[in-house]
C-alpha positions in Angstrom: 0.0 22.5 1.4 2.7 22.5 4.0 5.6 20.1 3.1 5.3 18.1 6.4 1.6 17.7 5.8 2.3 16.3 2.3 4.9 13.9 3.6 2.6 12.8 6.5 -0.3 12.2 4.1 1.8 10.2 1.7 3.5 8.2 4.4 0.0 6.9 5.3 -0.1 4.5 2.3 1.3 1.5 4.0 -0.4 2.2 7.3 -3.7 2.8 5.6 -3.4 -0.4 3.6 -2.6 -2.5 6.6 -4.4 -0.8 9.5 -7.3 1.2 8.1 -7.5 0.2 4.4 -10.7 -1.8 4.8 -10.6 -2.8 1.2 -10.9 -6.0 -0.7 -8.9 -6.6 -3.9 -10.1 -9.4 -6.2 -7.5 -11.7 -7.6 -4.4 -9.7 -6.8 -1.1 -11.2 -6.1 2.5 -9.9 -6.1 3.5 -11.6 -9.3 1.0 -9.6 -11.5 1.7 -6.2 -10.0 3.6 -4.0 -12.5 7.1 -2.9 -11.6 7.5 -0.1 -14.1 5.2 2.6 -12.8 6.3 6.2 -12.9 7.1 7.7 -9.5 4.5 10.4 -10.2 1.7 7.8 -10.9 2.8 5.6 -8.0 2.7 8.5 -5.6 -0.7 9.7 -6.9 -2.3 6.3 -6.7 -0.8 5.8 -3.2 -2.0 9.2 -2.0 -5.6 8.5 -3.3 -5.5 5.1 -1.6 -4.3 6.6 1.7 -7.1 9.1 1.8 -9.9 6.6 1.2 -12.3 6.6 4.1 -15.2 4.6 2.8 -15.0 1.0 1.7 -16.2 1.6 -1.8 -13.7 4.4 -2.3 -11.0 2.2 -0.9 -11.8 -0.6 -3.3 -11.5 1.8 -6.3 -8.3 3.3 -5.1 -6.8 -0.1 -4.2 -7.6 -1.4 -7.7 -5.8 1.6 -9.2 -2.8 1.2 -6.9 -2.5 -2.5 -7.8 -2.8 -1.7 -11.5 -0.2 1.1 -11.2 2.3 -1.0 -9.4 5.7 0.2 -8.2 8.4 2.2 -9.9 11.7 0.9 -11.2 14.4 1.0 -8.7 12.2 0.4 -5.6 14.4 -1.5 -3.1 13.6 -5.2 -2.9 12.4 -5.0 0.7 10.0 -2.1 -0.1 8.7 -4.0 -3.1 8.2 -7.0 -0.8 6.2 -4.8 1.5 4.1 -3.5 -1.3 3.3 -7.1 -2.5 2.6 -8.1 1.1 0.2 -5.2 1.6 -1.7 -6.1 -1.6 -1.8 -9.8 -0.5 -3.0 -9.0 3.0 -5.8 -6.8 1.7 -6.8 -9.2 -1.0 -7.1 -12.1 1.4 -8.9 -10.2 4.1 -12.7 -10.3 4.5 -13.0 -6.9 6.2 -11.0 -4.4 8.2 -11.1 -6.6 11.4 -9.7 -9.6 9.5 -7.0 -7.4 7.9 -5.9 -6.2 11.3 -5.9 -9.7 12.6 -3.8 -10.9 9.7 -1.4 -8.0 10.1 -0.8 -8.9 13.8 0.2 -12.4 12.7 3.0 -11.2 10.4 6.6 -12.0 11.3 9.0 -9.2 12.3 10.6 -9.5 8.9 7.3 -9.0 7.1 6.4 -6.0 9.2 9.9 -4.6 8.5 9.2 -4.8 4.7 6.0 -2.8 5.2 8.1 -0.2 7.1 10.6 -0.2 4.2 7.7 0.5 1.9 6.6 3.4 4.1 10.2 4.8 4.1 10.4 4.5 0.3 7.1 6.4 0.0 8.4 9.1 2.3 11.5 9.6 0.3 10.0 9.4 -3.2 6.6 11.0 -2.7 
């Protein structure tokens, strides 16, 4: 696979979660997300999640992403973005609700999601 296609695919994690994720996580919150995942597992789970196109596939991939967590050394803002994405998805009823909630985020919150996207682009 071409390097730019790999990066592009992996950068979709945050966008997929917020804009097109259309998944519902049960009982997920930032405090119970692991913070010691290997970069390899984090990237693999993220890539799977970003490629999900059906609701049922997205739920399975999101559960795996939540259970995998983030790697050590992730910048605080990127970790905040990860937790925010998980929270947004877990509290949304469907894709339309998710998009509505995302639009209501503050500029700082949206910036943390961008920081997550940047982290994914650099690490994955």
